[in-house]
C-alpha positions as CSV (number, residue, x, y, z in Angstrom):
1,L,64.1,-27.2,-43.7
2,I,61.4,-29.6,-44.9
3,A,63.8,-31.1,-47.5
4,E,66.6,-31.3,-44.9
5,L,64.6,-33.1,-42.2
6,T,62.3,-35.3,-44.3
7,G,64.4,-35.9,-47.5
8,A,61.7,-34.5,-49.7
9,E,62.4,-32.9,-53.1
10,I,61.3,-29.4,-53.7
11,A,59.1,-29.0,-56.9
12,P,60.1,-26.1,-59.1
13,G,57.7,-23.1,-59.6
14,A,54.6,-22.0,-57.7
15,V,51.0,-23.1,-57.7
16,D,48.1,-20.7,-57.1
17,V,44.8,-22.4,-56.4
18,D,41.8,-20.2,-57.0
19,Q,39.5,-20.5,-53.9
20,G,36.6,-18.9,-55.8
21,R,36.7,-15.8,-53.6
22,T,34.1,-13.1,-54.4
23,V,34.7,-9.4,-54.1
24,R,32.7,-7.8,-51.3
25,E,30.8,-4.6,-52.1
26,V,29.6,-2.0,-49.7
27,R,27.4,1.0,-50.6
28,L,28.1,4.4,-49.2
29,R,25.5,7.2,-49.0
30,P,26.9,10.7,-48.8
31,A,23.8,12.0,-47.1
32,R,24.3,9.4,-44.4
33,V,28.0,10.3,-44.0
34,N,27.2,14.0,-43.5
35,R,24.4,13.2,-41.0
36,V,26.6,11.0,-38.9
37,L,29.7,13.2,-39.0
38,G,28.0,16.6,-39.0
39,T,30.0,17.6,-42.1
40,D,29.1,19.0,-45.5
41,L,31.3,16.9,-47.8
42,H,30.6,16.3,-51.5
43,Q,30.5,12.9,-53.0
44,E,33.7,13.5,-55.1
45,R,35.6,14.3,-51.9
46,M,34.5,11.0,-50.2
47,V,35.4,8.9,-53.3
48,G,38.8,10.5,-53.5
49,L,39.5,9.8,-49.8
50,L,38.5,6.1,-50.1
51,E,40.5,5.6,-53.3
52,R,43.6,6.5,-51.4
53,I,43.4,3.3,-49.3
54,G,42.8,1.0,-52.3
55,L,39.0,1.0,-52.6
56,E,37.6,1.1,-56.1
57,W,34.1,2.3,-56.9
58,R,31.9,0.1,-59.1
59,R,28.7,2.0,-59.4
60,R,27.7,5.6,-58.8
61,D,24.4,7.5,-58.6
62,P,23.3,10.8,-57.0
63,D,22.3,8.9,-53.8
64,G,25.4,6.8,-53.2
65,V,28.5,5.0,-54.4
66,T,29.2,1.2,-54.3
67,F,32.8,0.3,-53.5
68,A,34.7,-3.0,-54.1
69,I,36.5,-3.9,-50.8
70,P,40.0,-5.3,-51.3
71,G,40.9,-8.6,-49.6
72,F,43.5,-7.0,-47.3
73,R,40.7,-4.9,-45.6
74,P,38.5,-7.6,-44.0
75,D,37.5,-5.0,-41.4
76,L,35.4,-3.0,-43.9
77,E,32.0,-4.8,-43.8
78,R,29.3,-2.2,-43.4
79,E,28.5,1.4,-44.4
80,I,29.5,2.7,-41.0
81,D,33.0,1.2,-41.5
82,L,33.4,3.4,-44.6
83,I,32.1,6.4,-42.8
84,E,34.8,5.9,-40.1
85,E,37.4,5.8,-42.8
86,V,36.1,9.0,-44.4
87,A,36.3,10.7,-40.9
88,R,39.9,9.5,-40.4
89,L,41.1,10.5,-43.8
90,H,39.4,13.8,-43.8
91,G,40.8,14.6,-40.4
92,Y,39.1,14.6,-37.0
93,D,40.2,18.2,-36.5
94,E,38.3,19.2,-39.6
95,I,35.0,17.9,-38.3
96,P,33.2,20.8,-36.5
97,A,32.0,20.3,-32.9
98,A,28.2,19.9,-32.9
99,R,26.3,22.4,-30.7
100,T,23.0,20.5,-31.1
101,T,22.2,16.8,-31.5
102,P,19.2,15.8,-33.7
103,L,17.0,13.1,-32.1
104,P,14.5,11.0,-34.0
105,F,10.9,11.6,-33.1
106,L,8.9,8.4,-32.9
107,A,5.2,9.1,-32.8
108,R,3.4,6.9,-30.2
109,P,-0.3,6.1,-30.2
110,A,-2.4,8.6,-28.4
111,R,-3.8,5.9,-26.2
112,S,-0.3,5.1,-24.9
113,H,0.2,8.8,-23.8
114,E,-3.2,8.7,-22.1
115,H,-2.3,5.5,-20.3
116,D,1.0,7.0,-19.1
117,R,-0.8,10.1,-17.8
118,F,-3.3,7.8,-16.0
119,I,-0.6,5.9,-14.3
120,S,1.1,9.2,-13.3
121,R,-2.3,10.4,-11.8
122,L,-2.5,7.2,-9.8
123,K,1.0,7.5,-8.4
124,T,0.5,11.1,-7.5
125,A,-2.7,10.3,-5.7
126,L,-1.2,7.4,-3.8
127,V,1.8,9.4,-2.7
128,G,-0.6,12.2,-1.6
129,L,-2.4,9.5,0.5
130,G,0.8,8.8,2.4
131,L,2.1,5.8,0.5
132,R,5.6,5.1,-0.9
133,E,6.2,3.3,-4.2
134,A,8.1,0.0,-4.3
135,I,9.6,-1.6,-7.4
136,T,10.3,-5.3,-7.4
137,S,11.7,-7.7,-10.0
138,S,9.4,-9.3,-12.5
139,L,11.6,-12.5,-12.3
140,V,11.0,-14.6,-9.3
141,S,11.6,-18.1,-8.0
142,D,9.2,-21.1,-8.5
143,S,8.5,-21.0,-4.8
144,M,7.4,-17.4,-4.9
145,V,5.0,-18.2,-7.8
146,G,3.6,-21.1,-5.8
147,L,2.5,-18.8,-3.0
148,M,-0.2,-17.2,-5.3
149,A,-1.9,-19.6,-7.7
150,E,-2.7,-17.0,-10.4
151,G,-2.9,-18.9,-13.7
152,T,-0.2,-20.9,-15.5
153,P,3.3,-19.3,-14.9
154,V,5.8,-18.4,-17.7
155,R,9.2,-19.9,-17.1
156,T,12.5,-18.7,-18.6
157,L,14.5,-21.0,-20.9
158,N,17.9,-20.0,-19.5
159,A,17.5,-18.8,-16.0
160,I,20.2,-16.5,-14.5
161,S,19.7,-18.1,-11.1
162,T,17.2,-20.2,-9.1
163,E,15.7,-17.0,-7.8
164,M,14.9,-15.7,-11.3
165,T,13.3,-18.7,-13.0
166,T,9.8,-17.5,-13.6
167,L,7.8,-14.4,-14.5
168,R,5.7,-13.3,-11.7
169,T,1.9,-14.0,-11.8
170,S,1.1,-11.6,-8.9
171,L,2.7,-8.5,-7.3
172,V,1.6,-9.6,-3.8
173,P,4.5,-11.9,-2.9
174,G,7.1,-9.4,-4.0
175,L,5.6,-6.6,-2.1
176,L,5.2,-8.8,1.0
177,R,8.9,-9.6,0.8
178,V,9.6,-5.8,0.8
179,V,7.4,-5.5,3.9
180,A,9.3,-8.3,5.6
181,H,12.6,-6.8,4.7
182,N,11.7,-3.4,6.1
183,R,10.2,-4.9,9.3
184,N,13.4,-7.0,9.9
185,H,15.4,-3.7,9.7
186,G,13.3,-1.8,12.2
187,E,10.8,-0.1,9.8
188,T,7.4,-1.2,11.2
189,E,5.0,1.5,10.0
190,L,4.6,0.7,6.3
191,R,2.3,2.1,3.6
192,L,3.5,0.8,0.3
193,F,2.2,0.4,-3.3
194,E,3.5,-1.0,-6.5
195,I,2.3,-0.8,-10.1
196,G,3.7,-3.4,-12.4
197,R,3.0,-6.2,-14.9
198,V,2.1,-9.8,-14.2
199,Y,2.4,-12.7,-16.7
200,T,0.6,-15.9,-17.4
201,S,0.5,-18.4,-20.3
202,G,-2.3,-20.2,-22.0
203,G,-5.9,-19.2,-22.8
204,A,-7.2,-16.3,-24.7
205,S,-4.9,-13.3,-24.9
206,D,-5.0,-9.8,-26.4
207,G,-1.4,-9.1,-25.5
208,P,1.6,-8.6,-27.8
209,V,2.6,-12.3,-27.8
210,P,0.0,-14.9,-28.7
211,G,-0.7,-17.5,-26.0
212,F,0.7,-15.2,-23.2
213,D,-1.3,-12.8,-21.1
214,E,0.3,-9.6,-19.7
215,R,-1.6,-7.4,-17.4
216,E,-0.9,-4.3,-15.2
217,R,-1.9,-4.5,-11.5
218,L,-1.8,-2.1,-8.6
219,V,-1.0,-3.6,-5.1
220,I,-1.2,-1.7,-1.9
221,A,0.2,-3.0,1.4
222,L,-0.4,-1.6,4.9
223,S,1.2,-2.7,8.1
224,G,2.0,-1.4,11.6
225,R,0.6,1.4,13.6
226,R,-1.9,3.8,12.1
227,H,0.2,6.8,13.0
228,D,4.0,6.9,13.5
229,G,4.9,8.9,16.5
230,W,5.7,9.0,20.3
231,D,2.4,7.4,21.3
232,E,3.3,3.7,21.5
233,S,-0.3,2.8,22.2
234,A,-1.5,4.1,18.8
235,A,-4.0,1.9,17.1
236,Q,-2.8,-0.6,14.5
237,T,-3.7,-0.4,10.9
238,D,-6.7,-2.4,9.9
239,G,-9.0,-3.1,6.9
240,L,-10.9,0.2,7.4
241,D,-7.6,2.1,6.7
242,L,-7.1,0.1,3.5
243,K,-10.7,0.8,2.4
244,G,-10.2,4.5,3.2
245,I,-7.1,4.6,1.0
246,V,-8.9,2.8,-1.9
247,D,-11.9,5.1,-1.6
248,G,-9.5,8.1,-1.6
249,L,-7.7,6.8,-4.7
250,L,-11.0,6.3,-6.5
251,S,-12.3,9.7,-5.6
252,K,-9.1,11.2,-7.1
253,I,-9.9,9.7,-10.5
254,F,-13.7,10.6,-10.0
255,L,-14.8,7.0,-9.5
256,D,-17.1,7.5,-6.5
257,K,-19.7,4.9,-7.5
258,S,-17.9,1.8,-6.5
259,G,-19.1,-1.2,-4.5
260,L,-17.4,-3.7,-2.1
261,V,-18.8,-7.2,-2.0
262,E,-17.7,-9.9,0.4
263,Y,-16.5,-13.1,-1.3
264,V,-14.0,-15.9,-1.2
265,R,-11.3,-16.0,-3.8
266,E,-11.2,-19.0,-6.1
267,T,-7.4,-18.7,-6.4
268,G,-4.7,-17.8,-3.9
269,S,-5.5,-18.2,-0.2
270,G,-9.1,-19.2,-0.4
271,E,-9.8,-16.8,2.5
272,A,-12.7,-14.2,2.6
273,G,-12.1,-10.7,1.4
274,L,-13.8,-7.8,-0.3
275,R,-14.2,-7.6,-4.0
276,L,-14.2,-4.1,-5.6
277,D,-16.8,-3.7,-8.3
278,L,-16.7,-0.7,-10.8
279,Q,-19.4,-0.3,-13.3
280,G,-20.4,-3.9,-13.2
281,A,-16.8,-5.3,-13.5
282,A,-14.6,-6.8,-10.9
283,A,-11.7,-4.4,-10.4
284,G,-9.8,-6.3,-7.7
285,Y,-10.0,-7.3,-4.0
286,L,-9.1,-6.1,-0.5
287,M,-8.1,-8.5,2.2
288,R,-5.8,-9.3,5.1
289,A,-2.7,-11.3,4.0
290,P,-3.6,-14.9,4.6
291,K,-1.8,-17.0,7.1
292,S,0.1,-19.0,4.5
293,L,1.6,-15.9,2.9
294,A,2.4,-14.4,6.3
295,E,4.2,-17.5,7.4
296,A,6.2,-17.7,4.2
297,F,7.7,-14.3,4.9
298,D,7.8,-14.7,8.7
299,L,5.4,-11.8,9.2
300,R,4.0,-11.7,12.7
301,A,2.1,-8.4,12.3
302,P,-1.0,-8.3,10.1
303,V,-0.6,-6.9,6.6
304,F,-3.6,-5.6,4.7
305,L,-3.6,-5.9,0.9
306,A,-5.5,-4.4,-2.1
307,D,-4.8,-5.9,-5.5
308,L,-6.5,-4.0,-8.3
309,D,-6.7,-4.5,-12.1
310,L,-5.4,-1.3,-13.8
311,A,-7.2,-2.1,-17.1
312,V,-10.6,-2.0,-15.3
313,L,-9.7,1.2,-13.5
314,A,-8.6,2.8,-16.7
315,R,-11.8,1.8,-18.6
316,A,-14.0,3.1,-15.7
317,A,-12.0,6.4,-15.5
318,E,-12.3,6.9,-19.3
319,A,-16.1,6.5,-19.1
320,V,-16.5,9.3,-16.6
321,E,-17.9,12.5,-18.1
322,L,-16.5,15.5,-16.2
323,R,-18.7,18.6,-16.0
324,Q,-18.0,21.9,-14.4
325,Q,-20.7,23.6,-12.4
326,P,-20.9,26.7,-10.2
327,L,-21.0,26.6,-6.4
328,P,-24.5,25.9,-5.1
329,R,-26.7,28.9,-4.5
330,Y,-29.4,27.1,-2.5
331,P,-29.1,25.1,0.8
332,A,-29.3,21.3,1.1
333,L,-31.8,19.2,3.0
334,R,-30.4,16.3,5.0
335,R,-32.7,13.3,5.7
336,D,-32.0,9.9,7.4
337,L,-33.7,6.7,6.6
338,A,-33.4,3.5,8.7
339,V,-34.6,0.2,7.2
340,V,-34.6,-3.4,8.4
341,V,-33.2,-5.9,5.9
342,P,-31.9,-9.4,5.9
343,A,-28.5,-9.7,7.5
344,S,-27.0,-11.0,4.2
345,V,-27.7,-7.7,2.3
346,P,-24.5,-5.6,1.9
347,A,-24.8,-2.0,2.8
348,G,-23.2,-1.2,-0.6
349,E,-26.1,-2.7,-2.4
350,L,-28.6,-0.6,-0.4
351,V,-26.6,2.5,-1.3
352,R,-26.6,1.6,-5.0
353,V,-30.3,1.0,-5.1
354,A,-31.0,4.2,-3.0
355,R,-28.8,6.3,-5.3
356,D,-30.6,5.1,-8.4
357,A,-34.0,5.7,-6.9
358,A,-33.4,9.1,-5.4
359,G,-33.0,10.9,-8.7
360,E,-31.4,14.2,-9.7
361,L,-31.9,15.9,-6.4
362,L,-29.5,13.5,-4.6
363,R,-26.0,14.9,-3.9
364,R,-24.7,12.3,-1.5
365,V,-25.9,9.1,0.2
366,E,-24.0,6.9,2.6
367,P,-24.6,4.5,5.6
368,F,-23.9,5.9,9.1
369,D,-25.3,3.2,11.4
370,V,-25.8,-0.6,11.6
371,F,-27.9,-2.1,14.4
372,T,-28.4,-5.8,15.3
373,G,-30.2,-7.2,18.2
374,A,-32.8,-9.6,19.6
375,A,-35.6,-7.1,18.8
376,L,-34.9,-7.5,15.1
377,G,-34.2,-11.2,15.0
378,E,-30.9,-13.0,14.3
379,A,-31.6,-13.0,10.5
380,N,-32.1,-9.2,10.2
381,K,-30.2,-6.0,10.7
382,S,-31.0,-2.3,10.6
383,I,-29.0,0.0,8.4
384,A,-29.4,3.8,8.5
385,L,-28.7,5.9,5.5
386,T,-28.2,9.7,5.3
387,F,-29.2,11.7,2.2
388,D,-28.1,15.1,1.1
389,L,-30.6,16.7,-1.3
390,R,-30.3,19.9,-3.2
391,A,-31.8,21.6,-6.3
392,D,-29.8,24.0,-8.5
393,D,-32.7,26.4,-9.1
394,R,-34.7,26.6,-5.9
395,T,-34.8,25.8,-2.2
396,L,-36.2,22.4,-1.5
397,T,-39.2,21.9,0.7
398,D,-40.0,19.2,3.1
399,A,-42.5,17.9,0.6
400,D,-39.7,17.5,-2.0
401,A,-37.6,15.5,0.5
402,D,-40.5,13.3,1.5
403,T,-41.2,12.5,-2.2
404,V,-37.5,11.4,-2.6
405,L,-37.5,9.3,0.6
406,R,-40.8,7.5,-0.3
407,R,-39.3,6.7,-3.7
408,V,-36.2,5.3,-2.1
409,Q,-38.2,3.3,0.4
410,T,-40.3,1.7,-2.3
411,A,-37.2,0.7,-4.3
412,L,-35.5,-0.8,-1.2
413,T,-38.7,-2.7,-0.3
414,T,-39.0,-4.1,-3.9
415,E,-35.4,-5.1,-4.1
416,F,-34.6,-6.4,-0.6
417,G,-37.9,-6.6,1.2
418,A,-36.8,-3.7,3.4
419,L,-39.1,-2.4,6.2
420,L,-39.0,0.9,8.0
421,R,-37.5,0.5,11.4
422,D,-40.2,0.7,14.1
423,G,-40.7,4.2,15.4
424,H,-38.7,5.8,12.7
425,D,-40.4,8.4,10.6
426,P,-38.1,9.6,7.7
427,T,-40.2,12.7,7.1
428,A,-39.4,14.0,10.6
429,D,-35.6,14.2,10.2
430,S,-35.5,17.3,7.9
431,Q,-32.5,19.3,8.6
432,A,-31.3,22.3,6.5
433,T,-27.6,22.6,5.8
434,S,-25.7,25.3,4.0
């Protein structure tokens, strides 16, 4: 046809140009074949099957056979391709059906298992406190990241959409979006939590990728009425409800020596909140959702938030030494102590100093009354503390309690300049409890 259409002359003979092709080789391990197929074939059987389809073996040893792959079989590239040919040639009906499937066991560090158990304990405790778990995407939009200035964000190189351009730096915006979605659909009584990772770039990092920081956080969100029911006049959730849930969570993991300190966040909203301190480390904050965040999600009802660092919680929980002890055989003495201190002194600091000064007889101390008035002056306030004292080997006397109260009073005076409230005699409040 070429000669007819173009007038060309056909040269006699044929020319074969060697393209320098190399013979491909693939190694087959009989042990691997039997493990994949669930068979018990010998090496000779496998070699015989593959030789039927034009494969030639080049090298053999007890552990495997290396085959030369002919050019007309470009589909045979890997060992698993040869295993498939062995299965086909041997006959699928000849391969027994497996009753069990072996699974590889990959040992994980003990710390990882401990961490998983710790997260499970937290979730169980939070569900027991009446909260529901929410799960949000770790990929968010630039506008969502901008709502909470929490370090330098990590942006994706090839974003799926404009709503998934950046790794979240905080769990708070995502959980607030869940709150807004539920309220818009008629669910107004909300008690939610989420445990997840947040990501930032730059600075020192002990994470898996140098230059990037990856941390786990726990966020709690409360909104709506305190109790869902027929009573439409039920009180609304407030910051005390949030504090009660956080205290309940900490007690579940035996962290009852926490402190709350009022402060203004350096990042985020800039509004005042409460910082949670555990064993000298900042573990997170509690606050009402600031106006800027509420407006971003069109939230008209107040939302109360707790944002906690799981690494700090885990370290504090690991440091707790649990000891079992029998039920008390002797009654407790309850004493009250009212002191006047500067108005700027937090009640939590008074409790901390009182606990350290009371000694081994102390079983519980907490504030139960705060008084302010013209009689004390605008710069002062009165805080009353109640103490439960008990010994394991005897019944305490009033003298024992007086000694503890005087020691506490001295410590409070030294630390805060505390004075006994006028007319209050701490040695006259002895009350036996069983």
